[in-house]
C-alpha positions as CSV (number, residue, x, y, z in Angstrom):
1,M,0.2,-0.1,0.0
2,T,1.4,3.6,-1.2
3,M,1.3,6.0,1.7
4,Q,0.5,9.8,0.6
5,P,-0.4,13.2,1.8
6,L,-4.0,13.7,2.1
7,D,-5.3,15.8,-0.8
8,T,-9.4,17.0,0.1
9,F,-10.2,17.9,-3.1
10,T,-8.2,15.5,-5.3
11,L,-9.5,12.4,-3.3
12,P,-10.8,9.7,-5.5
13,L,-14.1,9.1,-4.3
14,N,-15.0,6.4,-6.8
15,Q,-13.2,3.6,-5.0
16,S,-12.0,2.7,-1.5
17,V,-9.9,4.9,0.4
18,L,-7.8,4.2,3.7
19,I,-7.2,7.4,5.3
20,E,-4.7,7.5,8.6
21,A,-4.9,10.3,10.7
22,S,-3.9,11.0,14.6
23,A,-5.5,12.5,17.2
24,G,-5.9,16.6,16.5
25,T,-5.2,16.6,12.9
26,G,-8.7,17.9,11.0
27,K,-10.6,14.6,11.1
28,T,-13.6,16.2,11.3
29,Y,-13.0,19.2,9.0
30,T,-11.8,16.6,6.2
31,M,-15.0,14.2,6.5
32,A,-17.4,17.6,6.0
33,N,-15.2,18.7,3.1
34,I,-15.9,15.2,1.4
35,Y,-19.2,15.6,2.4
36,L,-19.3,18.8,0.5
37,R,-18.0,17.6,-2.7
38,L,-20.3,14.7,-2.7
39,L,-23.1,17.3,-2.6
40,L,-21.9,19.5,-5.5
41,G,-21.0,16.4,-7.5
42,V,-17.0,17.7,-7.6
43,K,-14.9,15.0,-9.6
44,C,-17.8,12.6,-8.6
45,A,-21.5,12.4,-9.2
46,P,-23.6,14.4,-7.1
47,L,-25.4,13.1,-4.4
48,T,-28.1,13.8,-2.1
49,I,-28.5,13.2,2.0
50,D,-30.2,10.3,1.8
51,Q,-27.7,8.6,-0.4
52,I,-24.4,9.5,2.0
53,L,-23.8,7.4,5.1
54,V,-21.5,8.4,7.6
55,V,-20.5,6.4,10.9
56,T,-18.3,7.8,13.4
57,F,-17.3,6.0,17.0
58,T,-18.7,7.8,19.3
59,R,-22.2,10.5,20.2
60,A,-20.0,13.5,20.8
61,A,-17.8,13.4,17.1
62,T,-21.4,12.3,15.1
63,Q,-23.1,15.7,16.9
64,E,-19.9,17.5,16.2
65,L,-19.7,16.1,12.3
66,R,-23.2,17.1,12.0
67,D,-22.7,20.6,13.5
68,R,-19.5,20.7,10.9
69,I,-21.6,20.1,7.9
70,R,-24.6,22.4,8.5
71,R,-22.2,25.0,9.0
72,N,-20.1,24.1,6.0
73,I,-23.1,23.6,3.6
74,S,-24.4,26.9,5.1
75,Q,-21.2,29.3,4.6
76,V,-20.2,27.9,1.4
77,A,-23.8,28.8,-0.1
78,K,-23.9,32.1,1.3
79,L,-19.4,32.8,0.1
80,F,-20.4,31.3,-3.2
81,A,-23.6,33.3,-4.3
82,S,-22.4,36.8,-3.6
83,Y,-18.3,35.4,-4.6
84,A,-18.7,37.8,-7.7
85,D,-20.6,40.6,-5.8
86,D,-19.1,41.5,-2.9
87,P,-15.2,41.2,-2.1
88,T,-15.2,40.1,0.9
89,S,-17.1,37.0,-0.3
90,R,-14.2,36.8,-2.5
91,A,-11.2,36.9,-0.3
92,K,-12.4,34.4,2.1
93,V,-13.1,31.8,-0.6
94,D,-10.0,32.4,-2.4
95,E,-8.0,31.9,1.3
96,D,-9.3,28.7,1.6
97,P,-7.5,26.8,-1.3
98,F,-10.5,24.2,-0.9
99,F,-13.2,26.0,-1.4
100,S,-11.8,27.6,-4.1
101,Q,-10.7,25.2,-6.2
102,V,-14.9,23.9,-5.1
103,Y,-15.7,27.2,-6.8
104,H,-13.9,27.7,-9.6
105,A,-15.2,23.7,-10.2
106,V,-18.4,24.2,-9.8
107,Q,-18.6,28.1,-11.3
108,P,-20.0,26.8,-14.8
109,H,-22.9,25.7,-13.5
110,L,-23.3,27.8,-10.0
111,S,-27.5,28.3,-9.9
112,E,-27.7,24.2,-10.1
113,A,-24.4,24.3,-7.1
114,L,-27.3,26.1,-4.7
115,L,-29.9,24.7,-5.2
116,R,-27.8,21.6,-4.3
117,L,-26.8,23.3,-1.2
118,R,-30.0,24.7,-0.4
119,I,-31.8,21.6,-0.6
120,A,-28.9,19.5,1.2
121,E,-29.4,22.6,4.6
122,R,-33.3,21.9,4.7
123,D,-32.6,18.2,5.1
124,I,-29.4,18.0,7.3
125,D,-31.3,16.6,10.0
126,L,-32.4,13.8,7.9
127,A,-28.7,13.0,7.2
128,S,-27.4,9.6,8.1
129,I,-24.7,10.3,10.7
130,F,-24.4,7.5,13.3
131,T,-22.3,5.8,16.1
132,I,-21.5,1.9,14.9
133,D,-23.7,0.9,17.8
134,S,-26.4,3.1,16.5
135,F,-26.3,2.2,13.0
136,C,-26.9,-1.5,13.5
137,Q,-29.6,-0.3,15.7
138,Q,-31.1,1.3,12.9
139,M,-30.3,-1.2,10.0
140,L,-31.3,-4.3,12.8
141,F,-34.9,-2.8,12.7
142,Q,-35.4,-1.2,9.7
143,F,-35.4,-4.4,8.0
144,A,-36.1,-6.6,11.0
145,F,-37.7,-9.4,9.2
146,D,-34.3,-10.2,7.4
147,S,-32.1,-9.4,10.8
148,G,-34.4,-11.5,12.8
149,M,-34.4,-8.3,15.4
150,R,-37.7,-8.3,17.7
151,F,-39.9,-5.6,17.9
152,D,-40.5,-6.0,21.4
153,I,-37.2,-5.4,22.5
154,D,-36.4,-3.5,26.2
155,L,-33.5,-1.4,24.7
156,Q,-31.7,-0.7,28.3
157,T,-29.2,2.6,28.7
158,D,-28.0,1.3,31.7
159,E,-27.4,-1.8,32.2
160,S,-25.4,-1.9,35.6
161,E,-27.5,-3.7,37.6
162,L,-27.7,-6.5,35.5
163,L,-23.7,-6.2,35.4
164,T,-23.4,-6.1,38.8
165,R,-25.9,-9.4,39.5
166,L,-24.2,-11.4,37.2
167,S,-20.6,-10.4,38.1
168,E,-21.4,-11.3,42.1
169,E,-23.5,-14.9,40.7
170,T,-20.0,-15.1,38.5
171,W,-17.8,-14.9,41.5
172,R,-19.7,-17.4,43.7
173,E,-19.8,-20.0,41.0
174,L,-15.8,-19.6,40.1
175,Y,-14.3,-19.0,43.6
176,Y,-16.4,-20.2,46.4
177,A,-15.1,-23.8,46.3
178,A,-11.7,-22.5,45.9
179,D,-8.5,-23.5,48.1
180,Y,-6.8,-21.0,50.3
181,A,-3.7,-20.3,47.5
182,Q,-6.3,-20.3,44.9
183,A,-8.4,-17.7,47.1
184,E,-5.6,-15.5,48.3
185,M,-4.5,-15.2,44.8
186,I,-7.6,-13.8,43.3
187,A,-8.1,-11.6,46.9
188,N,-4.9,-10.2,45.5
189,L,-5.2,-9.8,42.0
190,L,-8.9,-9.2,41.4
191,G,-10.1,-8.3,45.1
192,N,-13.7,-8.0,44.7
193,P,-16.2,-9.0,41.8
194,A,-16.8,-5.1,41.5
195,N,-13.0,-4.8,40.5
196,A,-12.8,-7.5,38.6
197,L,-16.1,-6.2,36.7
198,E,-14.6,-3.1,36.5
199,K,-11.2,-4.6,34.7
200,V,-13.3,-6.9,31.9
201,K,-16.7,-4.3,31.4
202,T,-15.3,-3.0,28.2
203,H,-14.7,-6.3,26.6
204,L,-18.4,-7.2,27.3
205,S,-21.0,-8.1,24.6
206,N,-18.1,-7.0,21.9
207,L,-17.0,-9.0,19.3
208,L,-13.8,-10.8,19.9
209,P,-11.3,-12.3,17.3
210,A,-11.1,-15.8,16.7
211,Q,-7.8,-17.3,18.5
212,Q,-5.0,-18.9,17.1
213,E,-3.6,-21.9,18.3
214,E,-0.7,-20.4,20.3
215,E,-3.3,-17.9,22.4
216,Q,-5.4,-20.5,23.4
217,A,-2.7,-22.6,24.9
218,W,-1.6,-19.8,26.6
219,L,-5.1,-18.8,28.1
220,A,-5.5,-22.6,28.9
221,Q,-2.6,-21.9,31.4
222,D,-3.7,-22.2,35.1
223,P,-2.4,-18.7,36.6
224,L,-2.1,-20.6,39.8
225,T,0.4,-22.6,38.5
226,L,2.3,-19.8,37.3
227,G,2.5,-18.1,40.7
228,K,4.0,-21.2,42.5
229,Q,7.0,-21.3,40.1
230,L,7.8,-17.4,40.8
231,Q,6.9,-18.2,44.7
232,Q,9.8,-21.5,44.0
233,F,12.4,-18.8,42.3
234,I,11.9,-16.3,44.4
235,Q,12.8,-18.3,47.2
236,E,15.6,-19.8,45.9
237,A,17.2,-15.9,45.4
238,K,16.7,-15.7,48.9
239,T,18.0,-18.8,49.6
240,F,21.0,-18.1,47.8
241,W,21.2,-14.6,49.5
242,Q,21.1,-15.9,53.1
243,T,23.4,-18.4,52.3
244,H,26.3,-15.8,51.1
245,F,25.5,-12.8,51.9
246,E,28.8,-11.6,53.7
247,A,30.4,-12.9,50.6
248,L,28.4,-10.8,48.3
249,T,27.9,-7.2,50.5
250,Q,31.3,-7.3,52.5
251,P,33.7,-7.1,49.5
252,V,31.4,-4.1,48.1
253,L,31.6,-2.6,51.8
254,D,35.2,-3.1,51.8
255,A,36.1,-1.8,48.6
256,V,33.5,1.7,49.5
257,Q,35.7,2.0,52.9
258,K,38.8,1.6,51.3
259,R,38.0,4.3,48.4
260,E,36.8,6.9,51.1
261,E,39.2,6.3,53.6
262,Q,42.4,5.2,51.5
263,G,42.2,6.5,48.4
264,I,42.4,3.2,46.7
265,K,41.1,3.4,43.5
266,S,38.3,0.8,43.1
267,V,34.2,0.9,42.8
268,S,33.0,4.5,41.2
269,G,31.6,6.8,43.8
270,T,29.0,7.8,41.1
271,Y,27.7,3.8,41.1
272,Y,28.6,2.8,44.6
273,R,28.3,6.0,46.9
274,K,28.8,4.7,50.5
275,E,24.9,5.9,51.9
276,H,24.0,4.4,48.6
277,V,25.9,0.8,49.0
278,A,24.9,0.7,53.0
279,S,21.0,1.0,52.0
280,R,21.1,-1.5,49.3
281,V,22.7,-3.9,51.5
282,T,19.7,-3.0,54.3
283,K,17.2,-3.9,51.9
284,I,18.3,-6.8,50.5
285,A,18.4,-8.3,54.0
286,S,15.3,-6.9,54.7
287,W,13.8,-9.0,51.7
288,M,15.4,-11.9,52.2
289,R,13.8,-12.4,56.0
290,S,10.7,-11.6,54.2
291,E,7.6,-13.9,52.5
292,S,7.5,-11.1,49.6
293,L,7.8,-12.4,46.3
294,S,8.8,-9.1,45.0
295,F,12.5,-8.4,43.8
296,P,14.8,-5.9,44.7
297,D,16.1,-4.3,41.7
298,E,19.3,-2.8,44.4
299,M,20.5,-6.7,43.7
300,Y,22.0,-5.3,40.5
301,Y,24.6,-3.6,42.1
302,F,25.8,-6.9,43.4
303,T,25.9,-8.8,40.0
304,Q,29.6,-8.9,38.0
305,S,28.9,-7.3,35.4
306,M,28.0,-4.1,37.0
307,L,30.7,-4.1,39.7
308,E,32.8,-4.3,36.6
309,K,31.0,-1.2,34.9
310,G,31.2,0.5,38.4
311,T,35.1,0.0,38.4
312,V,37.0,3.5,37.8
313,K,39.5,3.6,35.4
314,G,42.7,1.7,36.6
315,G,41.2,0.3,39.9
316,E,41.1,-2.9,40.9
317,A,37.3,-4.6,40.7
318,V,35.6,-6.3,42.7
319,V,35.1,-10.5,41.3
320,G,34.0,-13.6,42.6
321,H,31.9,-16.7,41.9
322,H,29.0,-15.6,44.1
323,Y,28.7,-12.4,41.7
324,V,28.4,-14.2,38.5
325,Q,25.6,-16.2,40.4
326,S,23.7,-13.4,41.1
327,E,23.9,-11.8,38.2
328,D,22.5,-15.3,36.6
329,I,19.3,-15.1,39.1
330,Y,18.9,-11.4,38.4
331,Q,18.7,-12.2,34.5
332,R,16.7,-15.3,34.9
333,Y,14.1,-13.0,36.9
334,H,14.0,-10.2,34.2
335,T,13.9,-12.8,31.2
336,Q,11.5,-15.4,32.6
337,F,9.4,-14.2,35.9
338,Q,8.6,-10.4,36.0
339,Q,5.9,-10.7,34.2
340,I,4.0,-13.8,36.0
341,P,2.4,-11.1,38.2
342,A,1.0,-9.5,34.5
343,Q,0.4,-12.5,33.1
344,Q,-1.5,-14.0,36.2
345,M,-3.9,-10.9,36.1
346,K,-4.6,-11.2,32.3
347,L,-5.1,-15.0,32.8
348,V,-7.6,-14.6,35.8
349,C,-9.5,-11.6,34.0
350,Y,-9.9,-13.7,30.8
351,Q,-11.4,-16.3,33.0
352,F,-13.8,-14.1,34.6
353,F,-14.3,-12.6,31.5
354,Q,-15.4,-15.8,29.7
355,H,-17.1,-16.9,32.5
356,L,-19.8,-13.5,33.1
357,N,-19.8,-13.0,29.2
358,Q,-21.4,-16.5,28.9
359,K,-24.0,-15.5,31.4
360,L,-24.5,-12.4,29.9
361,S,-25.5,-13.7,26.7
362,A,-27.6,-16.7,27.6
363,Y,-29.2,-13.8,29.9
364,K,-30.2,-11.6,27.1
365,D,-31.0,-14.2,24.4
366,S,-33.6,-15.6,27.0
367,H,-35.0,-12.0,28.0
368,L,-36.2,-8.9,26.3
369,E,-33.7,-6.8,27.7
370,K,-30.9,-5.4,25.5
371,N,-28.8,-2.1,25.6
372,F,-27.0,-0.3,22.6
373,T,-23.4,-2.2,22.8
374,D,-25.4,-5.2,21.9
375,M,-26.4,-4.2,18.1
376,K,-22.9,-4.5,16.8
377,P,-22.7,-8.1,17.9
378,Y,-26.3,-9.1,16.7
379,F,-25.8,-7.1,13.2
380,Y,-22.9,-9.0,12.7
381,H,-24.7,-12.6,13.4
382,A,-27.6,-11.5,11.3
383,L,-25.1,-10.8,8.5
384,Q,-24.1,-14.2,9.2
385,G,-27.7,-16.0,9.3
386,E,-30.2,-17.4,6.4
387,Q,-30.9,-13.9,5.4
388,A,-27.7,-12.8,5.3
389,Q,-27.7,-12.0,1.2
390,T,-31.2,-10.7,1.5
391,L,-29.9,-8.3,4.0
392,A,-26.7,-7.1,2.9
393,Q,-28.2,-6.4,-0.8
394,K,-31.3,-3.9,1.0
395,L,-27.8,-2.4,2.8
396,R,-26.1,-1.7,-0.3
397,N,-29.1,-0.3,-1.9
398,Q,-29.2,1.7,0.9
399,G,-26.8,4.7,-0.3
400,Q,-24.2,5.2,-2.2
401,F,-21.6,6.4,-0.8
402,A,-20.2,5.8,2.7
403,M,-17.4,7.3,5.3
404,I,-16.2,5.4,8.2
405,A,-14.3,7.0,11.3
406,K,-12.5,4.4,13.4
407,S,-10.6,5.1,16.3
408,Q,-7.3,3.2,16.6
409,N,-8.3,1.1,19.8
410,S,-11.6,-0.2,18.0
């Protein structure tokens, strides 16, 4: 795919085009200008309001876009109508490159263009400008016989009470029979049903991508087993330090003392200031006697590579096989075990989400209550159903041009 700067005036409107834009770069401005081109038939066949579909990602964005299009139509109609006779209008048009190009494109048939703008300004409240959820809802109900959507659903704007009840049921069903180790892990990771719901709520009722075999295998892991692996590693690291604490710390303390008292070149004051070394030794000593599953960053200063890096030029480095072993432990933690708490959180949240989402789907399949966020998955399934081809054709007949604005995380 070839990327090129966007030119709204020459952008081809008779084919699919992908426009990438960061926040604050003028997406609404661009869409409003493309809408204007479509209405006036600039480098394309002219369309009416009911032939153009716009889908954006938030209600605020839809309202902002509708207002911008309305202002564009009103402003352009006034400026173009008075362009020939009013120097001020002519200056405003000419100073905007897009407006200027559009004016000169429609000038040979200006009266027709102004008529199109008046009709569009009158009909703008009927414009098909939707969020993705509201678009899906509109199509489901408009073509209910083909989509299979019931007419008597109870569309709820707030389903927090239902989600709270189902999340509490999920919590009981998943964790009330847990043994002590699993219950402790869940308490540390999720805390309570409300916290668990908050972590997964945004994914409920959404369409999820199909999982690859590798993803399925990863998600099938037991988070408790991962926790035990971390616990075993941390205990081994503590045992090592308990066994070799003096051999690891005393040579460094001695080197610092000789530098301070005798001026003997060894470890650098930049990395091994006296008060910092004393603090690191204290923190490691406290850690190795604790039951914490954390891992002290201070251990890095008692690894062979750091001691060599921290030796002044011409100085004698502190060396020893215990520092090599300490470095191996440090590296193993950061490459194999550091991510385990985050992995446990992902696995536990996924398990909670799966159970809760199944309960929510089962409830909605047997009850009339629905939420706006349900419309997208219902629409998707309607397009996979028995009347999929008929429904798709009716959708195609709805309009001749579509603009879809999509956020990066949707």
